C-alpha positions in Angstrom: 92.6 85.7 129.8 90.3 83.5 131.9 91.0 84.9 135.3 88.2 85.4 137.8 85.2 83.4 138.9 84.1 80.8 136.4 80.3 80.7 135.7 78.2 77.9 134.1 78.7 79.7 130.7 82.4 79.2 131.0 82.0 75.5 131.7 79.6 75.0 128.8 82.0 76.8 126.5 84.8 74.5 127.7 82.7 71.5 126.9 81.9 72.8 123.4 85.5 73.7 122.8 86.6 70.2 123.9 84.0 68.4 121.7 84.9 70.5 118.7 88.6 69.9 119.2 87.9 66.1 119.3 85.8 66.3 116.1 88.6 68.2 114.2 91.2 65.8 115.5 89.1 62.8 114.3 88.7 64.3 110.9 92.4 64.8 110.7 93.0 61.2 111.9 90.5 59.8 109.5 92.2 61.6 106.7 95.6 60.3 107.6 94.4 56.7 108.0 92.2 56.4 104.9 94.1 58.6 102.4 95.0 56.3 99.5 96.5 57.2 96.2 93.5 55.7 94.2 90.8 57.7 96.0 89.2 60.5 94.1 90.6 63.4 96.1 88.1 66.1 94.9 85.1 64.1 96.1 87.0 63.0 99.3 87.9 66.6 100.3 84.4 67.9 99.6 83.0 65.5 102.1 85.3 66.7 104.8 84.7 70.5 104.4 81.4 70.7 106.4 82.8 69.0 109.6 86.0 71.1 109.5 84.1 74.4 109.1 81.6 73.3 111.8 84.5 72.4 114.1 86.2 75.7 113.6 82.9 77.6 114.2 82.2 75.7 117.4 85.8 76.3 118.7 85.3 80.0 118.2 81.9 79.8 119.9 83.4 77.9 122.8 86.2 80.4 123.2 83.8 83.2 123.2 81.6 81.6 125.8 84.6 80.9 128.0 85.7 84.5 127.7 82.3 85.9 128.5 81.7 83.4 131.3 84.3 84.7 133.7 83.4 87.3 136.2 86.1 89.8 137.2 86.7 90.2 140.9 85.7 93.7 142.0 88.2 95.6 144.1 87.0 97.5 147.1 86.8 101.2 146.8 86.3 101.2 143.0 82.6 100.7 143.0 80.6 103.7 141.9 77.3 104.6 143.6 
């Protein structure tokens, strides 16, 4: 999927993907560590929806940037004039 020459767009997409993955993992880790039976779960989950949605959106943006940031190697003889 990511075969070919990597451009700066690819590397920026990889950085965005990595940061978004860390953010989603931190939300999951925070949820596991602080989830207590006495916490009002409705309010608690409403606070976590924006970071989760943003993390998913940025993962998709990063993947798209990585996909569009690779240049395919041209084979000799297939170039049109």
